[in-house]
N, C-alpha and C positions, 0 to 999 in steps of 0.2 A: 380524635381524628385529626385535628389540626396540628398534631405533633409531627406528623409526617413532612409537613411543609418546611420545618426547620432542618430536616436532613440536608437539602442541597446547600444551603449556607454553610452549615457546619463542616460539610465535605469540602467545599470551596476554601474555607479557612485553613483546614487541615493540609490540603493540596499546597496553597500558597505558603504555607508554613514550612514547607520542604519535606514533608512525609510523603514516601512513596505512594502512588496512586493505590496500589492493590492493598497497602496497610491502611490508607485512609478510608477506602470503601468497606474494609472488614471492620475497622474500629467503630466507625460511625454506625454500620449495621448492628454490630454487637450492643452498643450503647442504647440505641433506640429501640433494638429488639427486646432487650431486657426491660426497658422502661414500658413497653407498650404490651409485651406478652409475658414476661417474667421468664421463668425456667422453660417454658414451651417453646421459646425462641431457638434453643439448642435443636430440637428436632426439625425446625424448618431449615437450619443451616446444614445438617445431616442430609436432608433431602436434597439440597441443591448440590452437595458434593457428589451425590449419586447420579444426579442429573447429567452433571458435566462429565463425570466418569464413564458414564454409559452412553454417551453421545457418540454413534457411529460416524458421524460426518467428521467430527474432530480429529478422527484418526488420520486423516488427510493431511492435517496441519504439520507434523513433524516431517511427513513425506515432501511436502512442498518446500519446507526450510531446507531440507537436506538437499534437495535438487538444486536450489539457488546457491547453496554453499559449495556443492561441487562445480557448478558451472562457473563459478568465480575462478576457480583453479584449472579449468579445462583449456584455456587458451582460446576458446571460441570467439570471445568479445574482441581479441586483437585481430583476428581475421575479418570479422564483420566490419570493425571500423575502417580497416583499410580498404575493403571493397566498396563500402558506402561512399567513402571519400573519393573514390574514383569517379563517382557519378555526381557528386555534389560540388567538387573543387572549384568549378568554374562559375558557379552561383554566387551572388552576393551574400557573404557570411556563410560560405560553403562549409566550413568546419562546424559552426554551430547548427546548420541544417542537418549535416551529417550525424550529429550527436543526438538530435531528436530521433532521427530515424531509427538510429542504432538502439536508442531507449524502447522504441516501440517493438523492435524485433527481440531485445533481450528481455524485456518485460513480458512478452507472450512465451518466452522460453523457460523463464525462471519462476515467474509468479511472485517474487519477493521484491518488495519495495528497496529494501536497503541493500539487496544484491546488485540490483540494476543501478542504484544511484552510486555505490561504491566503484563498480566496474567502469562505468562511463566517467566517473570523476577521476579515476586513475589514469584513464586513458586520454581523455579530452582537456582536462585543464592544463597540463604542461605544454601540449601543442598550442593551445589558444593563447596561452601566455606568451610563449616563444614568439608567436606572430603579432604580438601586441593588439590583442583583441581588447576591446573595452571591459573593464572588470565587472561592471553591472549586467553586461551582455553575458559574459561567462557565468556569474553567479545564477542569472535567470534561466539560462539554458540548461545548466547542470541540475538545478533544483526542479525545474519543469520536465525534463526529459527523464530524469531519474524517478521522479514521483509518478509517472505513468503506470508503474506497476500497480497503483491503487485502481485504476480503471481499465486496465487491460487485462483480460482474462489469460491464464488462470491467476487470479490475485488472490494471495493468502488472506487478505482483508474480507474478499467474499465468503470464503470458508468460515471465517469468524462470525460474520454478520448473519449469514443464512440462519443457523440455528437459533440465533438470539432473536431474530425477526420472525421465525418459523416460516420460511420460505424455502423453495427449492434452490439448491446450490446451482444446478443446471440452468435454470430459468434466468437466475442473476448472471451466469456467465454469458448466455445469449443476449441478454438484454443490455448489458454494459459494453459489449464489443463495440457496436457502431459509435455511441457517444464517446468512447475513448478515442477511436481513430479520428472522429472530428476534432476533438481537443487536440490531438497531436498535429493534425492539419492547420489549426488555427495558430499554434505555436511557430510552425513553420512560416506561415504568412506573415505573422508579426515579425520574425527574424528578417525575412526578405524585406519587408517595407522599411523596417528600422535601418537596414544596412544600405538600402538604395537612397534613402533619404540622408543619411549620415554615413558615408563610405569610411570614415576615419574610425568608426566603431569597429569595424571588420576589415582590416587591409587586405588586399587581394593577395592571394599565396600563388605565386607562380608554380607551374607543375615542375617537379623535379626530375630531370631525364626526358626521355622521349614519350610522348603521349601514346599509350597503348591503343591498338585498334579495337574497333567495335566487337570484333569476333574475341579478342583477347579479354576484353571487359566482360563480355558475356559469359566467358569460359570461367574466369575467376569468380564471377559472381555465383554461377551454378555450384561451383565446388564449396565456396564458403557458406552458402545458404541451404544446401541439400540437408546437412545433418541438422541444423535447428529446426528446420522445416519438419523434417521427420519427428523430431521431439515435441514440437508444437502439436502436430497431428496426434501423436501418441497420447497427449494430455487433454488438449482442448478439443480435437476432433472427435475422439471416442466419447467424450461427455456429451456434445452437441449432437452427435448422431445417435445418442442412446446406447452406444455399445458397452459402455461401462459407468459405474458410479464415480464420484469425484475421489473417493478413497482408493478405487482400483486404479483410476488413471493416474493418480499421484504416485502410486506404487510403480507403475509403468515408467512415469518420468523420472523417478529416483534411479532405477536400473539404467535408463537411458542416458543420464547425466553421467553415470558412472563409465557406461560404455564410451561417450564423446571424450571423457577424460583420457581413457585408454587409447582411444583413436588417434588422439593429438598428441599422444606421448608425454602427458603432464600427470600421468597417475603415479602416485607413490602412497606407501603406507602412513607417512606422516601428513600427507594432504587428506588421506581418508579420516584419520584420527581427528585432524583439526576441523572437518567438516561435521563428524560426529558430535564433536564438543560444542561447535556453534549451535547445531540443531538441538542439542540437549539443553544449553543455556536459554536459547530464545524460546524453545517450546515450554520450558518451565515458567519463564517470564510471562508469556502470552496466556497460559492455562490458569496461573495464579490471578492475573488481572481479571481474567473471564469469570473464574468462580467467585471473585470478589464483587463483581458486577452483577452477577446473578443473584448473590445473597442481598446485595443493596436493593436491587429492584423487587426481590420477593419481600423483604420488609416493608419497603415503601408502598408496595401495592396492597399488602395484608394490612397496613396501618390504615387504609382508606385514603392514601395519597392520590390514587388515580381518580377517585371521585372527587376530591378536592380540586385537583387539576382541571377536571372537566368543567366543574362549576366556575372556576376563575376564567376560564377561556370563554365560557357561556356569558358571564357577566361582562367581559371585555367587549363582546359582540362583534368579534373580528370576522366572523363568517368563516366557511370552510376554507377558501383560499388564503384569507387573511391569517388563519391559525396555521396552514402549511408554510406560509411565508415566514411566520414568527419562529417555528421549529427549525427551519432551515438556516434562518439568521443567527439562532443560537448555535447551531451546527458550526457555522462560519467562525464565529468568535470563538467557541471553544477550541477550535483547531489552531488558534493563535499561540496556545499556551499549553495544550495537552497533547499528548501522542495520539495517534489515530485509533489504537485500540481502546484507549480509556474512553474516548468520545463516543465510539460505537456503544460501549457497555453502560455509559451514563444516560445517554439519550435514546437509543433505539427501544429499550424495553417500556419506556414511559410513553415514546412518540407512536409506536405502532399500534396499539390498542386504540388510542385516539383518531389516528388515521383511518382505521378500519371502520370506526364508528361513522365518520364523515363519508364513507364510500368511496375512498380512494384505494386504488389496488397496491397492496403492499409491496409487490415486486417493482412497480414503475416508482413508488415512493423510495425504495431503498437504492434504486439507480440514480434518482436526484440527489439523495445523501450522500452517495459515493462521489458524485461529480463536485458537489459543494465542499466535501471533506477533502478531495484532492486540491482544489483551489485554495482552501484555507492551509493546507500543506505548504504552500508557497510564501506564506506571509510571515514577517518576524514576529516574535524573536526566534521562534523553532526554526525557521528556514536559514536564518543568518548562523544559527549555532550549527545546523547541519552542514552549510557550505564552508563555514571556517574549518571544521573538522575535516571535512572531504579534502579541502585545499592543502592542509597540513600533511595529511596523508598522502596525497600526490606527491608533494615534495619528498616525501619519505619513501614512496613506492611501496606502502602498506596499506592493508585494509582498514578501512574507517569503521572503528567500533561504534560510533554513533549511528551512522547508516545502517550498519548490521542490526543494531537494536530496534531500528525503527520498523 
């Protein structure tokens, strides 16, 4: 039984040795499964493959990824950035504030963290650098605004998290919306405060040309916002109203993203092929990690690891809230060095059964988990790597492969 406790140290050693997360999870599961169960472990692996392959909710994953890939090419982000800047350019740090607001809108339209971060990075970094914005402010704004796709539905991470935690995708979408908006609001408040106290961090950008009238601003805003709002309702609205499942809504969103690309006259066969290719690569990557995480959790639980973990937590005498705080702390630290999907698949299968025993609502816990995970997403070294790649891509005016993979 105690053999299961060695699975996590060995897994961390394999990851830090440079072995990809999926192969680390599968390798550790295979070794410990054979040691504990012998040849019978193979049947457990086959069962997990069938569980992942037969999960209806996961069919939404490639559809959401395709939607985000097509929206990158639709030209919608450029129009949104221009309109948002009309309303924010007179504010302290107006470009940074507008970047956060665009991050909220684009995250709600695409659902993919990487797509949001890539697009706003390509648009906002060159402009803010041209106006001598503080580089620390630029990096924080891009990472925070881009990562809002984690906590603004329809988030792909929620689609991955829900079946692992055995909760409803719709319940998670409804629960995470308000905390995500609060987080975006706090980002804006911080930018305003920083720029008021230190105006040199975001020099004022005088408007170019004549200031448009209020009627003109409203007209441009309506024209730019109506298409993405319709797309958001097709996806998020239909789920929250109970009109469609996550998979059905994702299919509507995929079709809607193609329609927007055609509407903005940016559709081409090459763009469609590129979107299909990105969708295939990212879906295969995520599903491979998801399968590996399920196998790892299955071997750990079957080996008695869950009972040992409960015993360790009981001996530590942390109490219900102390245990919850410890799980969230481990999530926060794991986000420093691991990608978001890996953190979900390593921690959630072990944490959710413990949380249920303590009487906490699993949906509420998953919302806390996502908020903490989004915060850890902003910390080095992963955040530094993402921003460096985004900045280089912005100079080349090309998509950021690191963010797409995120």
